BALOKE-846481 format. One record per residue: chain; x, y, z of N, C-alpha, C in turn. Coordinates in Angstrom, 3 decimals. Layout:
<pt><mol>A</mol><n_px>X</n_px><n_py>Y</n_py><n_pz>Z</n_pz><ca_px>X</ca_px><ca_py>Y</ca_py><ca_pz>Z</ca_pz><c_px>X</c_px><c_py>Y</c_py><c_pz>Z</c_pz></pt>
...
END
This chain:
<pt><mol>A</mol><n_px>129.117</n_px><n_py>25.263</n_py><n_pz>-93.323</n_pz><ca_px>128.385</ca_px><ca_py>24.618</ca_py><ca_pz>-92.829</ca_pz><c_px>126.948</c_px><c_py>24.063</c_py><c_pz>-92.292</c_pz></pt>
<pt><mol>A</mol><n_px>126.933</n_px><n_py>23.141</n_py><n_pz>-92.366</n_pz><ca_px>125.228</ca_px><ca_py>22.600</ca_py><ca_pz>-91.884</ca_pz><c_px>125.036</c_px><c_py>23.013</c_py><c_pz>-90.483</c_pz></pt>
<pt><mol>A</mol><n_px>124.201</n_px><n_py>23.313</n_py><n_pz>-90.081</n_pz><ca_px>123.426</ca_px><ca_py>23.589</ca_py><ca_pz>-88.567</ca_pz><c_px>122.418</c_px><c_py>22.659</c_py><c_pz>-88.794</c_pz></pt>
<pt><mol>A</mol><n_px>122.024</n_px><n_py>21.639</n_py><n_pz>-88.081</n_pz><ca_px>120.803</ca_px><ca_py>21.006</ca_py><ca_pz>-87.639</ca_pz><c_px>119.841</c_px><c_py>20.900</c_py><c_pz>-86.341</c_pz></pt>
<pt><mol>A</mol><n_px>118.583</n_px><n_py>21.226</n_py><n_pz>-86.838</n_pz><ca_px>118.044</ca_px><ca_py>21.847</ca_py><ca_pz>-85.957</ca_pz><c_px>116.711</c_px><c_py>20.618</c_py><c_pz>-85.728</c_pz></pt>
<pt><mol>A</mol><n_px>116.528</n_px><n_py>20.198</n_py><n_pz>-84.594</n_pz><ca_px>114.792</ca_px><ca_py>19.513</ca_py><ca_pz>-84.743</ca_pz><c_px>114.073</c_px><c_py>20.566</c_py><c_pz>-83.990</c_pz></pt>
<pt><mol>A</mol><n_px>112.792</n_px><n_py>20.636</n_py><n_pz>-84.861</n_pz><ca_px>111.797</ca_px><ca_py>21.296</ca_py><ca_pz>-84.704</ca_pz><c_px>110.211</c_px><c_py>20.742</c_py><c_pz>-84.836</c_pz></pt>
<pt><mol>A</mol><n_px>109.569</n_px><n_py>21.143</n_py><n_pz>-84.141</n_pz><ca_px>108.121</ca_px><ca_py>20.646</ca_py><ca_pz>-84.301</ca_pz><c_px>106.989</c_px><c_py>21.610</c_py><c_pz>-85.135</c_pz></pt>
<pt><mol>A</mol><n_px>106.645</n_px><n_py>20.917</n_py><n_pz>-85.855</n_pz><ca_px>106.064</ca_px><ca_py>22.234</ca_py><ca_pz>-86.953</ca_pz><c_px>104.679</c_px><c_py>21.959</c_py><c_pz>-87.017</c_pz></pt>
<pt><mol>A</mol><n_px>104.059</n_px><n_py>20.192</n_py><n_pz>-86.432</n_pz><ca_px>102.300</ca_px><ca_py>20.634</ca_py><ca_pz>-86.477</ca_pz><c_px>102.084</c_px><c_py>19.805</c_py><c_pz>-87.851</c_pz></pt>
<pt><mol>A</mol><n_px>100.797</n_px><n_py>18.983</n_py><n_pz>-87.937</n_pz><ca_px>100.685</ca_px><ca_py>18.550</ca_py><ca_pz>-89.323</ca_pz><c_px>100.480</c_px><c_py>19.580</c_py><c_pz>-90.022</c_pz></pt>
<pt><mol>A</mol><n_px>99.856</n_px><n_py>20.397</n_py><n_pz>-89.764</n_pz><ca_px>99.589</ca_px><ca_py>21.517</ca_py><ca_pz>-90.981</ca_pz><c_px>101.130</c_px><c_py>22.016</c_py><c_pz>-91.864</c_pz></pt>
<pt><mol>A</mol><n_px>101.375</n_px><n_py>22.318</n_py><n_pz>-91.330</n_pz><ca_px>103.076</ca_px><ca_py>22.803</ca_py><ca_pz>-91.991</ca_pz><c_px>103.746</c_px><c_py>21.254</c_py><c_pz>-92.508</c_pz></pt>
<pt><mol>A</mol><n_px>103.764</n_px><n_py>20.317</n_py><n_pz>-91.610</n_pz><ca_px>104.231</ca_px><ca_py>19.196</ca_py><ca_pz>-92.142</ca_pz><c_px>103.540</c_px><c_py>18.885</c_py><c_pz>-93.362</c_pz></pt>
<pt><mol>A</mol><n_px>102.133</n_px><n_py>19.162</n_py><n_pz>-93.464</n_pz><ca_px>101.650</ca_px><ca_py>18.537</ca_py><ca_pz>-95.072</ca_pz><c_px>101.670</c_px><c_py>19.623</c_py><c_pz>-96.073</c_pz></pt>
<pt><mol>A</mol><n_px>102.020</n_px><n_py>20.449</n_py><n_pz>-95.670</n_pz><ca_px>102.395</ca_px><ca_py>21.399</ca_py><ca_pz>-96.658</ca_pz><c_px>104.058</c_px><c_py>21.584</c_py><c_pz>-97.355</c_pz></pt>
<pt><mol>A</mol><n_px>104.714</n_px><n_py>20.969</n_py><n_pz>-96.141</n_pz><ca_px>106.043</ca_px><ca_py>20.971</ca_py><ca_pz>-96.512</ca_pz><c_px>106.161</c_px><c_py>19.551</c_py><c_pz>-97.940</c_pz></pt>
<pt><mol>A</mol><n_px>104.883</n_px><n_py>18.828</n_py><n_pz>-97.016</n_pz><ca_px>105.400</ca_px><ca_py>17.258</ca_py><ca_pz>-98.507</ca_pz><c_px>104.953</c_px><c_py>17.879</c_py><c_pz>-99.205</c_pz></pt>
<pt><mol>A</mol><n_px>103.696</n_px><n_py>18.597</n_py><n_pz>-99.742</n_pz><ca_px>103.198</ca_px><ca_py>19.115</ca_py><ca_pz>-100.362</ca_pz><c_px>104.258</c_px><c_py>19.617</c_py><c_pz>-101.632</c_pz></pt>
<pt><mol>A</mol><n_px>104.756</n_px><n_py>21.371</n_py><n_pz>-101.222</n_pz><ca_px>105.824</ca_px><ca_py>21.621</ca_py><ca_pz>-101.856</ca_pz><c_px>106.953</c_px><c_py>20.773</c_py><c_pz>-102.338</c_pz></pt>
<pt><mol>A</mol><n_px>107.353</n_px><n_py>19.502</n_py><n_pz>-101.571</n_pz><ca_px>108.572</ca_px><ca_py>18.730</ca_py><ca_pz>-101.800</ca_pz><c_px>108.195</c_px><c_py>17.974</c_py><c_pz>-103.128</c_pz></pt>
<pt><mol>A</mol><n_px>106.533</n_px><n_py>17.263</n_py><n_pz>-102.825</n_pz><ca_px>106.074</ca_px><ca_py>16.331</ca_py><ca_pz>-104.099</ca_pz><c_px>105.818</c_px><c_py>17.056</c_py><c_pz>-105.329</c_pz></pt>
<pt><mol>A</mol><n_px>105.399</n_px><n_py>18.317</n_py><n_pz>-105.184</n_pz><ca_px>105.149</ca_px><ca_py>18.825</ca_py><ca_pz>-106.502</ca_pz><c_px>106.355</c_px><c_py>19.386</c_py><c_pz>-107.286</c_pz></pt>
<pt><mol>A</mol><n_px>107.357</n_px><n_py>19.107</n_py><n_pz>-107.012</n_pz><ca_px>108.829</ca_px><ca_py>19.373</ca_py><ca_pz>-107.489</ca_pz><c_px>109.300</c_px><c_py>20.031</c_py><c_pz>-107.491</c_pz></pt>
<pt><mol>A</mol><n_px>108.617</n_px><n_py>21.281</n_py><n_pz>-107.012</n_pz><ca_px>109.691</ca_px><ca_py>22.646</ca_py><ca_pz>-107.257</ca_pz><c_px>110.393</c_px><c_py>22.714</c_py><c_pz>-106.182</c_pz></pt>
<pt><mol>A</mol><n_px>110.324</n_px><n_py>22.046</n_py><n_pz>-104.880</n_pz><ca_px>111.298</ca_px><ca_py>21.712</ca_py><ca_pz>-104.037</ca_pz><c_px>111.406</c_px><c_py>20.590</c_py><c_pz>-104.035</c_pz></pt>
<pt><mol>A</mol><n_px>113.579</n_px><n_py>20.416</n_py><n_pz>-103.902</n_pz><ca_px>113.979</ca_px><ca_py>19.354</ca_py><ca_pz>-103.764</ca_pz><c_px>114.117</c_px><c_py>18.363</c_py><c_pz>-102.458</c_pz></pt>
<pt><mol>A</mol><n_px>113.669</n_px><n_py>19.202</n_py><n_pz>-101.129</n_pz><ca_px>113.809</ca_px><ca_py>18.397</ca_py><ca_pz>-100.184</ca_pz><c_px>112.536</c_px><c_py>19.529</c_py><c_pz>-98.921</c_pz></pt>
<pt><mol>A</mol><n_px>112.563</n_px><n_py>18.936</n_py><n_pz>-97.856</n_pz><ca_px>112.045</ca_px><ca_py>19.790</ca_py><ca_pz>-96.895</ca_pz><c_px>112.796</c_px><c_py>20.662</c_py><c_pz>-96.747</c_pz></pt>
<pt><mol>A</mol><n_px>114.373</n_px><n_py>20.735</n_py><n_pz>-96.397</n_pz><ca_px>115.421</ca_px><ca_py>21.619</ca_py><ca_pz>-96.042</ca_pz><c_px>114.802</c_px><c_py>22.901</c_py><c_pz>-97.093</c_pz></pt>
<pt><mol>A</mol><n_px>114.752</n_px><n_py>22.674</n_py><n_pz>-98.278</n_pz><ca_px>114.561</ca_px><ca_py>23.892</ca_py><ca_pz>-99.320</ca_pz><c_px>113.435</c_px><c_py>24.776</c_py><c_pz>-99.117</c_pz></pt>
<pt><mol>A</mol><n_px>112.357</n_px><n_py>23.834</n_py><n_pz>-98.477</n_pz><ca_px>111.121</ca_px><ca_py>24.275</ca_py><ca_pz>-98.114</ca_pz><c_px>111.163</c_px><c_py>25.497</c_py><c_pz>-97.192</c_pz></pt>
<pt><mol>A</mol><n_px>112.065</n_px><n_py>24.777</n_py><n_pz>-96.047</n_pz><ca_px>111.875</ca_px><ca_py>25.585</ca_py><ca_pz>-94.581</ca_pz><c_px>113.035</c_px><c_py>27.154</c_py><c_pz>-95.270</c_pz></pt>
<pt><mol>A</mol><n_px>114.058</n_px><n_py>26.621</n_py><n_pz>-95.558</n_pz><ca_px>115.187</ca_px><ca_py>28.068</ca_py><ca_pz>-96.119</ca_pz><c_px>114.355</c_px><c_py>28.765</c_py><c_pz>-96.909</c_pz></pt>
<pt><mol>A</mol><n_px>113.256</n_px><n_py>28.459</n_py><n_pz>-97.757</n_pz><ca_px>112.885</ca_px><ca_py>29.497</ca_py><ca_pz>-98.804</ca_pz><c_px>111.816</c_px><c_py>29.936</c_py><c_pz>-97.923</c_pz></pt>
<pt><mol>A</mol><n_px>111.275</n_px><n_py>29.300</n_py><n_pz>-96.872</n_pz><ca_px>110.109</ca_px><ca_py>30.328</ca_py><ca_pz>-96.285</ca_pz><c_px>110.501</c_px><c_py>31.166</c_py><c_pz>-95.281</c_pz></pt>
<pt><mol>A</mol><n_px>111.951</n_px><n_py>30.823</n_py><n_pz>-94.544</n_pz><ca_px>112.832</ca_px><ca_py>31.523</ca_py><ca_pz>-93.893</ca_pz><c_px>113.669</c_px><c_py>32.685</c_py><c_pz>-94.565</c_pz></pt>
<pt><mol>A</mol><n_px>113.527</n_px><n_py>32.887</n_py><n_pz>-95.806</n_pz><ca_px>114.046</ca_px><ca_py>33.831</ca_py><ca_pz>-96.444</ca_pz><c_px>112.986</c_px><c_py>34.955</c_py><c_pz>-96.790</c_pz></pt>
<pt><mol>A</mol><n_px>111.661</n_px><n_py>34.158</n_py><n_pz>-96.866</n_pz><ca_px>110.571</ca_px><ca_py>34.991</ca_py><ca_pz>-96.747</ca_pz><c_px>110.307</c_px><c_py>35.772</c_py><c_pz>-95.864</c_pz></pt>
<pt><mol>A</mol><n_px>110.363</n_px><n_py>34.965</n_py><n_pz>-94.897</n_pz><ca_px>109.868</ca_px><ca_py>35.447</ca_py><ca_pz>-93.350</ca_pz><c_px>111.015</c_px><c_py>36.854</c_py><c_pz>-93.188</c_pz></pt>
<pt><mol>A</mol><n_px>112.222</n_px><n_py>36.796</n_py><n_pz>-93.621</n_pz><ca_px>113.257</ca_px><ca_py>37.353</ca_py><ca_pz>-93.400</ca_pz><c_px>112.985</c_px><c_py>38.683</c_py><c_pz>-93.845</c_pz></pt>
<pt><mol>A</mol><n_px>112.589</n_px><n_py>38.626</n_py><n_pz>-95.335</n_pz><ca_px>112.095</ca_px><ca_py>39.774</ca_py><ca_pz>-96.052</ca_pz><c_px>110.623</c_px><c_py>40.693</c_py><c_pz>-95.678</c_pz></pt>
<pt><mol>A</mol><n_px>110.198</n_px><n_py>39.981</n_py><n_pz>-95.052</n_pz><ca_px>108.872</ca_px><ca_py>40.488</ca_py><ca_pz>-94.302</ca_pz><c_px>109.242</c_px><c_py>41.490</c_py><c_pz>-93.222</c_pz></pt>
<pt><mol>A</mol><n_px>110.810</n_px><n_py>40.823</n_py><n_pz>-92.365</n_pz><ca_px>110.178</ca_px><ca_py>41.309</ca_py><ca_pz>-90.888</ca_pz><c_px>111.412</c_px><c_py>42.677</c_py><c_pz>-91.586</c_pz></pt>
<pt><mol>A</mol><n_px>112.282</n_px><n_py>42.584</n_py><n_pz>-92.283</n_pz><ca_px>112.771</ca_px><ca_py>43.826</ca_py><ca_pz>-93.131</ca_pz><c_px>112.116</c_px><c_py>44.689</c_py><c_pz>-93.655</c_pz></pt>
<pt><mol>A</mol><n_px>111.371</n_px><n_py>43.882</n_py><n_pz>-94.353</n_pz><ca_px>110.308</ca_px><ca_py>45.369</ca_py><ca_pz>-94.864</ca_pz><c_px>109.208</c_px><c_py>46.020</c_py><c_pz>-93.973</c_pz></pt>
<pt><mol>A</mol><n_px>108.785</n_px><n_py>45.198</n_py><n_pz>-92.566</n_pz><ca_px>107.946</ca_px><ca_py>46.034</ca_py><ca_pz>-91.367</ca_pz><c_px>108.814</c_px><c_py>46.749</c_py><c_pz>-90.948</c_pz></pt>
<pt><mol>A</mol><n_px>110.347</n_px><n_py>46.375</n_py><n_pz>-90.712</n_pz><ca_px>111.292</ca_px><ca_py>47.255</ca_py><ca_pz>-89.742</ca_pz><c_px>111.615</c_px><c_py>48.941</c_py><c_pz>-90.576</c_pz></pt>
<pt><mol>A</mol><n_px>111.458</n_px><n_py>48.125</n_py><n_pz>-92.339</n_pz><ca_px>111.662</ca_px><ca_py>49.298</ca_py><ca_pz>-93.051</ca_pz><c_px>110.811</c_px><c_py>50.463</c_py><c_pz>-93.389</c_pz></pt>
<pt><mol>A</mol><n_px>109.829</n_px><n_py>50.212</n_py><n_pz>-93.518</n_pz><ca_px>108.546</ca_px><ca_py>50.879</ca_py><ca_pz>-93.328</ca_pz><c_px>108.491</c_px><c_py>51.902</c_py><c_pz>-92.181</c_pz></pt>
<pt><mol>A</mol><n_px>109.264</n_px><n_py>52.056</n_py><n_pz>-91.176</n_pz><ca_px>109.498</ca_px><ca_py>52.815</ca_py><ca_pz>-90.371</ca_pz><c_px>110.511</c_px><c_py>54.007</c_py><c_pz>-90.427</c_pz></pt>
<pt><mol>A</mol><n_px>111.401</n_px><n_py>53.531</n_py><n_pz>-91.257</n_pz><ca_px>112.554</ca_px><ca_py>54.054</ca_py><ca_pz>-91.860</ca_pz><c_px>112.273</c_px><c_py>55.387</c_py><c_pz>-92.582</c_pz></pt>
<pt><mol>A</mol><n_px>112.992</n_px><n_py>56.705</n_py><n_pz>-92.371</n_pz><ca_px>112.361</ca_px><ca_py>57.891</ca_py><ca_pz>-93.665</ca_pz><c_px>112.748</c_px><c_py>57.850</c_py><c_pz>-95.328</c_pz></pt>
<pt><mol>A</mol><n_px>114.196</n_px><n_py>56.950</n_py><n_pz>-94.783</n_pz><ca_px>115.180</ca_px><ca_py>56.569</ca_py><ca_pz>-95.944</ca_pz><c_px>114.509</c_px><c_py>55.334</c_py><c_pz>-97.057</c_pz></pt>
<pt><mol>A</mol><n_px>113.105</n_px><n_py>54.563</n_py><n_pz>-96.486</n_pz><ca_px>113.219</ca_px><ca_py>53.400</ca_py><ca_pz>-96.677</ca_pz><c_px>112.719</c_px><c_py>53.908</c_py><c_pz>-98.241</c_pz></pt>
<pt><mol>A</mol><n_px>113.195</n_px><n_py>53.086</n_py><n_pz>-99.339</n_pz><ca_px>112.910</ca_px><ca_py>53.190</ca_py><ca_pz>-100.955</ca_pz><c_px>112.166</c_px><c_py>51.763</c_py><c_pz>-101.326</c_pz></pt>
<pt><mol>A</mol><n_px>110.535</n_px><n_py>51.808</n_py><n_pz>-101.790</n_pz><ca_px>109.923</ca_px><ca_py>50.826</ca_py><ca_pz>-101.944</ca_pz><c_px>110.681</c_px><c_py>50.403</c_py><c_pz>-103.283</c_pz></pt>
<pt><mol>A</mol><n_px>110.926</n_px><n_py>51.289</n_py><n_pz>-104.049</n_pz><ca_px>111.236</ca_px><ca_py>50.172</ca_py><ca_pz>-105.255</ca_pz><c_px>112.482</c_px><c_py>49.627</c_py><c_pz>-105.216</c_pz></pt>
<pt><mol>A</mol><n_px>113.590</n_px><n_py>50.318</n_py><n_pz>-104.223</n_pz><ca_px>114.861</ca_px><ca_py>49.529</ca_py><ca_pz>-104.164</ca_pz><c_px>114.716</c_px><c_py>48.109</c_py><c_pz>-103.539</c_pz></pt>
<pt><mol>A</mol><n_px>113.536</n_px><n_py>48.259</n_py><n_pz>-102.422</n_pz><ca_px>113.622</ca_px><ca_py>47.138</ca_py><ca_pz>-101.709</ca_pz><c_px>112.848</c_px><c_py>45.973</c_py><c_pz>-102.827</c_pz></pt>
<pt><mol>A</mol><n_px>111.630</n_px><n_py>46.236</n_py><n_pz>-103.872</n_pz><ca_px>110.705</ca_px><ca_py>45.286</ca_py><ca_pz>-104.350</ca_pz><c_px>112.403</c_px><c_py>44.337</c_py><c_pz>-105.320</c_pz></pt>
<pt><mol>A</mol><n_px>113.029</n_px><n_py>45.691</n_py><n_pz>-105.828</n_pz><ca_px>114.053</ca_px><ca_py>45.081</ca_py><ca_pz>-106.726</ca_pz><c_px>115.098</c_px><c_py>44.022</c_py><c_pz>-106.245</c_pz></pt>
<pt><mol>A</mol><n_px>115.384</n_px><n_py>44.623</n_py><n_pz>-104.952</n_pz><ca_px>116.280</ca_px><ca_py>43.295</ca_py><ca_pz>-103.874</ca_pz><c_px>115.347</c_px><c_py>41.925</c_py><c_pz>-103.654</c_pz></pt>
<pt><mol>A</mol><n_px>114.179</n_px><n_py>42.309</n_py><n_pz>-103.578</n_pz><ca_px>113.244</ca_px><ca_py>41.338</ca_py><ca_pz>-103.459</ca_pz><c_px>113.348</c_px><c_py>40.331</c_py><c_pz>-104.680</c_pz></pt>
<pt><mol>A</mol><n_px>112.953</n_px><n_py>41.031</n_py><n_pz>-105.850</n_pz><ca_px>113.227</ca_px><ca_py>40.004</ca_py><ca_pz>-107.253</ca_pz><c_px>114.397</c_px><c_py>39.828</c_py><c_pz>-107.524</c_pz></pt>
<pt><mol>A</mol><n_px>115.791</n_px><n_py>40.180</n_py><n_pz>-107.067</n_pz><ca_px>116.835</ca_px><ca_py>39.488</ca_py><ca_pz>-107.730</ca_pz><c_px>117.043</c_px><c_py>38.249</c_py><c_pz>-106.464</c_pz></pt>
<pt><mol>A</mol><n_px>116.855</n_px><n_py>38.740</n_py><n_pz>-105.330</n_pz><ca_px>116.818</ca_px><ca_py>37.522</ca_py><ca_pz>-104.454</ca_pz><c_px>116.026</c_px><c_py>36.116</c_py><c_pz>-105.111</c_pz></pt>
<pt><mol>A</mol><n_px>115.057</n_px><n_py>36.487</n_py><n_pz>-105.485</n_pz><ca_px>113.876</ca_px><ca_py>35.706</ca_py><ca_pz>-105.776</ca_pz><c_px>114.521</c_px><c_py>34.926</c_py><c_pz>-107.133</c_pz></pt>
<pt><mol>A</mol><n_px>114.852</n_px><n_py>35.643</n_py><n_pz>-108.363</n_pz><ca_px>115.689</ca_px><ca_py>35.265</ca_py><ca_pz>-109.217</ca_pz><c_px>116.665</c_px><c_py>34.486</c_py><c_pz>-109.190</c_pz></pt>
<pt><mol>A</mol><n_px>117.702</n_px><n_py>34.265</n_py><n_pz>-108.305</n_pz><ca_px>118.689</ca_px><ca_py>33.858</ca_py><ca_pz>-107.915</ca_pz><c_px>118.272</c_px><c_py>32.248</c_py><c_pz>-107.140</c_pz></pt>
<pt><mol>A</mol><n_px>117.062</n_px><n_py>32.524</n_py><n_pz>-106.173</n_pz><ca_px>116.479</ca_px><ca_py>31.198</ca_py><ca_pz>-105.909</ca_pz><c_px>116.323</c_px><c_py>30.750</c_py><c_pz>-106.904</c_pz></pt>
<pt><mol>A</mol><n_px>115.287</n_px><n_py>30.847</n_py><n_pz>-107.650</n_pz><ca_px>115.165</ca_px><ca_py>29.880</ca_py><ca_pz>-108.761</ca_pz><c_px>116.406</c_px><c_py>29.371</c_py><c_pz>-109.766</c_pz></pt>
<pt><mol>A</mol><n_px>117.502</n_px><n_py>30.318</n_py><n_pz>-110.054</n_pz><ca_px>118.769</ca_px><ca_py>29.839</ca_py><ca_pz>-110.667</ca_pz><c_px>119.093</c_px><c_py>28.732</c_py><c_pz>-110.216</c_pz></pt>
<pt><mol>A</mol><n_px>119.286</n_px><n_py>28.631</n_py><n_pz>-108.638</n_pz><ca_px>120.216</ca_px><ca_py>27.630</ca_py><ca_pz>-107.773</ca_pz><c_px>119.142</c_px><c_py>26.171</c_py><c_pz>-108.166</c_pz></pt>
<pt><mol>A</mol><n_px>117.840</n_px><n_py>26.686</n_py><n_pz>-107.780</n_pz><ca_px>116.476</ca_px><ca_py>25.510</ca_py><ca_pz>-108.279</ca_pz><c_px>117.148</c_px><c_py>24.618</c_py><c_pz>-109.305</c_pz></pt>
<pt><mol>A</mol><n_px>117.450</n_px><n_py>25.447</n_py><n_pz>-110.417</n_pz><ca_px>117.169</ca_px><ca_py>25.036</ca_py><ca_pz>-111.386</ca_pz><c_px>118.527</c_px><c_py>24.137</c_py><c_pz>-111.757</c_pz></pt>
<pt><mol>A</mol><n_px>119.260</n_px><n_py>24.925</n_py><n_pz>-111.577</n_pz><ca_px>120.871</ca_px><ca_py>24.528</ca_py><ca_pz>-111.615</ca_pz><c_px>120.901</c_px><c_py>23.074</c_py><c_pz>-110.623</c_pz></pt>
<pt><mol>A</mol><n_px>120.247</n_px><n_py>22.790</n_py><n_pz>-109.453</n_pz><ca_px>120.242</ca_px><ca_py>21.431</ca_py><ca_pz>-108.539</ca_pz><c_px>119.512</c_px><c_py>20.559</c_py><c_pz>-109.408</c_pz></pt>
<pt><mol>A</mol><n_px>118.700</n_px><n_py>21.192</n_py><n_pz>-110.214</n_pz><ca_px>117.931</ca_px><ca_py>19.951</ca_py><ca_pz>-110.750</ca_pz><c_px>118.512</c_px><c_py>19.266</c_py><c_pz>-111.780</c_pz></pt>
<pt><mol>A</mol><n_px>119.161</n_px><n_py>20.223</n_py><n_pz>-112.780</n_pz><ca_px>119.943</ca_px><ca_py>20.148</ca_py><ca_pz>-113.896</ca_pz><c_px>120.954</c_px><c_py>19.111</c_py><c_pz>-113.439</c_pz></pt>
<pt><mol>A</mol><n_px>121.724</n_px><n_py>18.958</n_py><n_pz>-112.397</n_pz><ca_px>122.646</ca_px><ca_py>18.538</ca_py><ca_pz>-111.727</ca_pz><c_px>122.609</c_px><c_py>17.207</c_py><c_pz>-111.318</c_pz></pt>
<pt><mol>A</mol><n_px>121.313</n_px><n_py>16.966</n_py><n_pz>-111.036</n_pz><ca_px>120.760</ca_px><ca_py>15.658</ca_py><ca_pz>-110.033</ca_pz><c_px>120.412</c_px><c_py>14.977</c_py><c_pz>-111.041</c_pz></pt>
<pt><mol>A</mol><n_px>120.239</n_px><n_py>15.019</n_py><n_pz>-112.708</n_pz><ca_px>119.425</ca_px><ca_py>14.378</ca_py><ca_pz>-113.709</ca_pz><c_px>120.713</c_px><c_py>13.997</c_py><c_pz>-114.924</c_pz></pt>
END
């Protein structure tokens, strides 16, 4: 289910998003925002887990790499689907 939000990003982030879409790496502004939020979510998880005695940095990095690989596969699949 898609949830729509209206947000004000300011000129800096508007230009940043436009550049990323124009580069072809992302198909839409929404993809840029979702990718950014996933990165922010990982950052927050890492910051929270750094205080956890059971935090395993190697396992965490493996999870990050898996997520990045999945994101790339989804972008590649979407590119092939639209052409």
